[in-house]
N, C-alpha and C positions, 0 to 999 in steps of 0.2 A: 407503629412498628416500622423500622427501617427496611427498605426494600433491598434485597441482596441479588447481585449480579455475578454470574460466572462468565468470564470472557476467555475464549480460545482463539488465539491468533499466533502469528509468527513472532513470538516475543522471546527476548533473552539471547538473540543470535548476533548482537553487535551490529544490527542494521538500523541506522538512524531513522529511515523512513517508517519502518514497522513500529519502532518505539513511539514515534510521533502519532501514528495511527491510534495506538492504545491510549496515549495521553489525551488525544482529541475526543475519542469515544467516551472516555471517562468524564471529561469536562462537559460534553454535550448532554450526557445523561444527568449529571449533577445540576445542570442549568434547569432541568425540569423536575428533578428529584434530589434536592440538596443534601439529604441525609443518606443517599445511596451508599451501600457498602459493596466493595469489589473483591473478588477472588480471581486471580489470573493464572492460567496454565502457561508454564514457561519452560524453556530449555535451561534457564539459569535463574531459579527462584530467588536466590540471595540478591542478585543485581536488580531483579525486577522489583523486589520489596524496597530496595534503597532508592531506586529511580522514581518509582511511582507511588510509594506509600500505600501499597495494597497487600492483601494476603496473596500468597503465591504457592502453587503446587507444581512439582516437577512432572513434566509430560513431554518427553522427546518424540513421542509418536506411538502408534498402536503397537502393543506387544502383549505377550502372555505373562508378563511379570505381574503376579498377583498383588504384590505390595503397591505397585503403581496404580493398578486398576482399582483397588479398594480406596486409595487416597482420592482418586479422581471421582469415583462414584460418591464418596462422602461429600466432596465439594459440590457436586451437582445436586445431591439430595438436600443440601442446606441452602441452595439458591432459589430465588423466586423466578428468575429469568436466566436463560442460557443464551449467550451471544457468540456467534461464529463470525469473526471479522476483526478488522476489515482487511483490505488488501487482496492480492491475487492468490487466494488460497485454493481455489478449485481448478487446478491445472496439474498436468503430469509431465511438464517439460523438463523440470529439474530433477525430480525424484518420483518413483512410482508410489512411494508411501505418503506423499503429500495429501492426496485426497482422502485416503482412509484415515489419516491422522485427524482431520477435522470432521469428516462425516461420522466417525465413531462417537465423537462427543455429542453430535446432534442426536444420534441414535440412542446413546445412553440416557440422554435427557428425556427423550420420548418414552423410553421404558419406565423412567421415574415420573412420568406425567408432568414434565416441566415445559413451559412455553419456550420455543426455540426461534431465534431471530437471526437471519443472515444480515449483518450490518455493513452496508456499503462494500459488498464483495466485488472483486474482479473475477470473472469466470472465463476459462479457456486459455489456450487450446487444451483439449483432452484427446490424446491420440489413441488410447487403448479402449476397446469396445466395452470391456468389463467395467472400467471406471466410469465411462459414460452412463452405463446402465445403473451403477450404484448411485451416481449423482442424481439421476432422474428419479429413482424410486424413493430415495431418502428426501430429496428436495421437495417432492410432491407432498410430503407429510409435515414439513416444518410450518410454523405458524405465520411468519412474516419474512418476506425476502426483499431487502433493499440492495440494489447493485449500484456500482459507482459510475457506470456508463451504459449507453444504449447497446453497445456490442455485447456486453455481458448479458443483458436482458434477452437479446436476440439469440444468443448462444444457448441459454437455458431453454428457451422456447423451442429451438431447433432440436434439442435432444429429448424433448418431450415433457418438460416441466410445465404443467397446465393447471394443476389443482390449486396451487398457491399463487396468489396475485404477486406479480413482480413489479416493483416500483423503482424507477431510476431516480436516485437522489444525487449523489456526488461523493467524492472522497472526503472523509471527515476532516482531513488536515486543512481543507480550504477554510475551516472555521478557526484555525489556530490563532489568528490575529484577534479574533473576538474575545479570546480569553487571556491574551498577553499583550494588550495594546500598549501599555506604558513601560514594559520591561526593557531596560537597556536601549532606550530610544536614542538614536544616533543623530544628534543635532547638526553634525558637520558633514553629513552624507553628501549634500549638494556641493561641497567644496572639493570633492574628489571625483575622479572618473574611474569607476571600477566595474569590471565584468567578472562575474563568478562562473566557474566552469566545473561541472560535476560529470565525471565519466566512470565507466566500469569496464572490466575485462570480460566482455561477453558479446559474442556475435560480431567481433571486430577483427580486422587483419592489419598487416603492416601498412597497406596503402592508406587505410583510414587514419592511422597514427601520423603518417607523413603529411597527409592533406590537412588534418586538424592542426598540426603544428604550424603549417604555412599560414592557415587562416588566422590563428591566434597571433602570429607575428605581425600580420597585416593590421589587425585590430589595435595592437600596441603602437606600431610604427606610423600608420596612416590616420588613425582616429585619436591617438593620444590617451588610450585607456590603459590602466594597469590591469593585468589578468591575475586572478586568484584561483588556484585549483583547490576544490573543496571535496575531500573524500566523505562519502555518506555511508560507506561500509569500510572503515579504515583498514582492517586487516587485509582486504583484497584490493582496495582502490589505490592505496598509497604507492604501490609499486608502479602502476600505470601512470600515476601523476608524475612520478620522478622520471619515467621514461619519456613522457611528452615534454617535460621541462628540458631534458637533455637534448632533445631534437630541435628545440627552438633557438633562434638567434637572439631574440629579445629575452630580457629577464622576466620571470614570473615568480609569484609567491605561492608556496604550497603550505596549506594548513595540515599539520600532522594528524590532528583530531584523535590522537591516541589517548584513551581514558577520559574523554570529554563527555559531558552530558548532552542529550539531544538539544536542549535549549541553547547550548553554546553554539551548535552548528546553525541553528535558526538565527542566532544573532550575527553569525558570520554572513549568512545570506542577506540579512536585512541591511548590511553595510554596502551591498552592491547596487549599482544602477541598472544592470541587466544580468540575466542568467542565461547561460548556454548549458543544456543539461541532457545527458542520457538518462540519468536517474529521474524517475517520475516525480518523486517527492522533492527533488531539487526544484523542479518547475512549480509544483503545487505550493511549497512554502513561499517561493517568490511571489506567486499569484495571490496568495492569501494576504501578503503585505504590499500588494500593488506594484510589484517589480516585473516588468515585461521580460519575457523569455523566449528562447528558441529551443525546440525539442529535437534531439538527435535520436531517431527512432530505431532503437535496437529491438524493441518489442512493441506490438500493436497498441498496448495500453498508453504509450506516450502520445501517439498520433490521436488516439481516441479522446484523451483529455483535451488536447488543443482543438480538435473538431467540435467537441461538445461546447466549447466556448467561442465558436465562430472564428477560430484562428488557424485554420488548416494550412495556410501558406507559410506558417512558421514551424511546420513539422517536416524535418529533412531526413530522407531515407539514408541509411548507411550503405546501401548497395551502390557500388560505383561512385562512392562519395568523392566530391571534388571541393577543393578549398574555395574556389571561386563561387560555389553555390552558397556556402556559409557567409562569405564576405558580402555577396550581393544581398542576402537575406538580412544580415546585420545592418547594412546601409538602409535597406527598406524599413527596418524597425526604427532606426533613428529618425527617419523622415515621417513616420506614421505612428509615432508613440502615443499621441492623444487618442487616435482611433483605436489602437490596441487596448489602451486602458479603459476606454468607454465600453468596448465589447466585453472585456474581462469583468468589470464591475457589474454590468447588467446581468450577465449570465451567472456569475457567482452568487449574486443576490437571490436568484431563482433557486439555485441548488441549495443554498443555505436554508431557505424557507422550507424546502422539501425535507431536508434532514430534520429540522425542528418539528415539523408536523408529523413526520414519521416516528420521531422519538415519543411524542405524545401518544400516538397510536400504540406504540410498543408497550407503554406503561399500562394500557388498558387491555392487553392481550391475556387470554386465558387458554390453557391447553384443552383441546377436545380430543378424546380418544375415540377411534373408530372401532367398529365391530371386528373381532378377530385380530386386533392390533398386536396382541401378544405373540401369536403364531407368526405373524408377518415379521415382527422384530427379531425373533430367533433366526429366521431365514436370512434377514439382512445382516445380522451379526456374522453368520457363517460366511456370507459373500464378502464382507469387509475384510475378514482375515485371509481370504483366498489369494488376493494379489500379493500379500506379504510372503505367503508360502511359495507361490509360483516363482516370485522373483529370486528366491534363494536357489531355485533349481536352474532357471534360465531367464534371460532378459526377453520376456515375451513382447511381441509387437502387435499392432492393430491387424 
């Protein structure tokens, strides 16, 4: 009988990185369970079905809409495993409802006695005490926790997740090249000199834009590389790409990436010799295909990925950002490319093995109910709805 998986992630929101996460998780599981059947919770089920060839259920977040709740409960009841992930789902930086959105699915699954797996999650920061508390009490009851970096493991342990073993694996997208090795292979890549740049309008100021434009001008004028701006969330990134282009003296190419598939963006990145990226999955896609990169750290997860692979000197802070820092780091990368690649290959191999071993363990997981679990779950359900209600009254803080 085919094993059935329900996956809850940030899907259907026109974010290339999150779509690649889903695609990679699906392929990783199918590599161990070839006849696996998937149902995915999505903000846009129609697009999710078309992109990934899966069943999909509309789930914009935790609410009292009974029609939505019944559909989700039905999806969970038909699954053999419930997966939360991947990506940075357990944080409250962008929206107070993010954590309840995903923890509610874990809780529904436990009520229905289904195994729950956190698959390569990024965790933190969590600013609100109530959400830290909810993360702790629900995470202590899930069956398996895989996180994508050591910082996420340390964060969970710090807030009191101790009953469930936490394993650091890696981001599933590092395995993308294992499943798409021969697609759109660019035989002429070495005939060109190309640098791909992925940026986003978050935690940046006018100084950063000015200094980044200067650095990219230098890369074109002094190193002879063509620069390509690659939006990974087109609706929001394209405006910033155009602004940076207008500030530059040298010509650059902007990929519009409007209505393109995630694999098309991967193929754009594969054409590059180097990547400079704020977007975490710009770096990770490049790394999967052996393309060296520099991270512009708008969020700790970017630094964490590079640190985990022994490449901390290529993580550049946006605070007091200076063009000369990026120019110097790019020159350092050109002079030390072989060392960079060797570190990357070695560390990614370890992470890939952990993901594959973890997936085998996942397939052997069975749900175990503890005494009084029903009473505990009713209490947790009430607490999950509480942040939603409070947020409608006021924006509460830590």
